[in-house]
C-alpha positions as CSV (number, residue, x, y, z in Angstrom):
1,M,-40.5,-26.0,-6.8
2,M,-44.2,-25.9,-6.7
3,A,-46.0,-23.4,-9.4
4,G,-47.0,-19.9,-7.8
5,M,-44.6,-20.3,-5.0
6,A,-41.8,-17.8,-4.5
7,P,-38.1,-19.2,-4.8
8,Q,-36.8,-19.4,-1.2
9,L,-33.1,-17.8,-1.1
10,I,-30.4,-20.1,0.2
11,T,-26.9,-18.5,1.1
12,L,-23.9,-20.3,0.6
13,Y,-20.7,-19.4,2.1
14,G,-17.4,-20.6,1.2
15,I,-14.3,-19.9,-1.2
16,S,-14.8,-19.9,-5.1
17,N,-11.7,-22.2,-5.8
18,C,-12.7,-24.8,-3.5
19,D,-13.9,-28.2,-5.2
20,T,-16.5,-28.9,-2.6
21,V,-18.0,-25.5,-2.9
22,K,-17.9,-26.1,-6.7
23,K,-19.8,-29.0,-6.4
24,A,-22.2,-27.5,-4.0
25,R,-23.0,-24.5,-6.3
26,A,-23.2,-26.9,-9.2
27,W,-25.9,-29.0,-7.3
28,I,-27.7,-26.0,-6.3
29,G,-27.9,-24.4,-9.7
30,A,-29.0,-27.7,-11.3
31,H,-31.9,-27.8,-8.9
32,G,-33.0,-24.4,-9.8
33,L,-32.8,-23.1,-6.2
34,A,-32.3,-19.5,-5.7
35,H,-29.3,-18.6,-3.7
36,Q,-26.5,-16.2,-3.3
37,F,-22.7,-17.1,-2.6
38,V,-20.4,-15.1,-0.2
39,D,-16.6,-15.6,-0.9
40,F,-14.8,-15.7,2.5
41,K,-11.6,-14.9,0.5
42,K,-12.9,-11.8,-1.0
43,Q,-15.4,-10.6,1.9
44,G,-14.1,-12.4,5.1
45,V,-15.9,-14.3,7.4
46,P,-18.9,-12.6,8.6
47,E,-18.6,-12.2,12.3
48,R,-22.1,-12.1,13.2
49,R,-22.9,-15.3,11.1
50,L,-19.9,-17.0,12.5
51,D,-21.0,-16.4,16.1
52,G,-24.5,-18.0,15.0
53,W,-22.9,-21.0,13.2
54,I,-20.9,-21.9,16.3
55,S,-23.9,-21.7,18.5
56,V,-25.7,-23.9,16.1
57,V,-23.5,-26.4,14.7
58,G,-20.5,-26.1,16.9
59,W,-17.0,-24.9,16.6
60,N,-15.6,-28.3,16.0
61,T,-17.8,-28.6,13.1
62,L,-16.6,-25.5,11.5
63,V,-13.0,-26.0,12.0
64,N,-11.3,-27.7,9.1
65,T,-8.7,-29.8,10.5
66,R,-8.2,-32.0,7.4
67,G,-7.2,-29.1,5.1
68,T,-3.6,-27.8,4.1
69,T,-4.4,-24.6,5.9
70,W,-4.7,-26.4,9.4
71,R,-1.6,-28.6,8.5
72,Q,0.3,-25.3,7.6
73,L,-0.3,-24.0,11.4
74,D,2.4,-24.2,13.8
75,A,1.5,-26.7,16.6
76,A,1.1,-24.2,19.0
77,A,-1.5,-22.4,16.8
78,R,-3.5,-25.8,16.7
79,A,-3.1,-26.7,20.1
80,G,-4.5,-23.2,21.0
81,V,-7.9,-24.2,19.8
82,T,-9.6,-25.6,22.7
83,D,-13.2,-23.8,22.7
84,A,-15.6,-21.7,20.7
85,A,-13.8,-18.5,21.5
86,S,-10.5,-19.5,20.4
87,A,-11.9,-21.2,17.3
88,R,-13.8,-18.1,16.7
89,V,-10.4,-16.0,16.8
90,L,-8.6,-18.3,14.4
91,L,-11.5,-18.9,11.7
92,L,-11.8,-15.2,11.4
93,A,-7.9,-14.8,11.1
94,Q,-7.8,-17.6,8.7
95,P,-11.0,-17.9,6.5
96,S,-9.5,-21.1,4.8
97,L,-10.1,-22.9,7.8
98,V,-13.6,-22.8,7.8
99,K,-15.1,-26.2,6.8
100,R,-17.2,-25.5,3.5
101,P,-19.5,-24.5,2.3
102,V,-21.5,-23.4,5.0
103,V,-25.1,-22.9,4.2
104,E,-27.7,-21.1,5.6
105,W,-31.1,-22.6,4.1
106,A,-34.2,-20.6,3.4
107,D,-35.9,-22.4,6.6
108,G,-33.2,-20.8,8.8
109,S,-31.2,-24.2,9.6
110,V,-27.5,-24.1,8.9
111,S,-25.5,-27.1,7.4
112,V,-21.7,-27.5,6.8
113,G,-20.2,-29.6,4.1
114,F,-21.8,-30.8,1.0
115,D,-23.9,-34.2,1.3
116,E,-25.9,-34.6,-1.8
117,A,-28.3,-37.2,-0.1
118,A,-29.0,-34.7,2.8
119,W,-29.6,-31.8,0.4
120,R,-31.8,-34.0,-1.8
121,A,-34.0,-34.6,1.2
122,R,-34.1,-30.8,2.0
123,V,-35.3,-29.7,-1.3
124,A,-37.7,-32.8,-1.9
């Protein structure tokens, strides 16, 4: 960060015991980036933020279909996720289904998941 510049605040959303979130938080800390963390397990998925994420990155990106929570859903629940509205309902009810981390960057952009190369390019 350049001398004299105010730190830019990043908001990282996820679950504290998620390995990917741990890596992302460690990376942010190692790069001295000002941030806040919102834990879905403790605070829930913020509805207004979720609506914005869906409009920016799409519901398909946000629904973690590779995780344990998705696999534990019954077939009817999985089949019922067909659009933004149905995904929104499920993500609010099951915060563990949100792909993590969701990051709101200081410039207003949103990313989902941890990609070290992409993050490095953001802060270069």
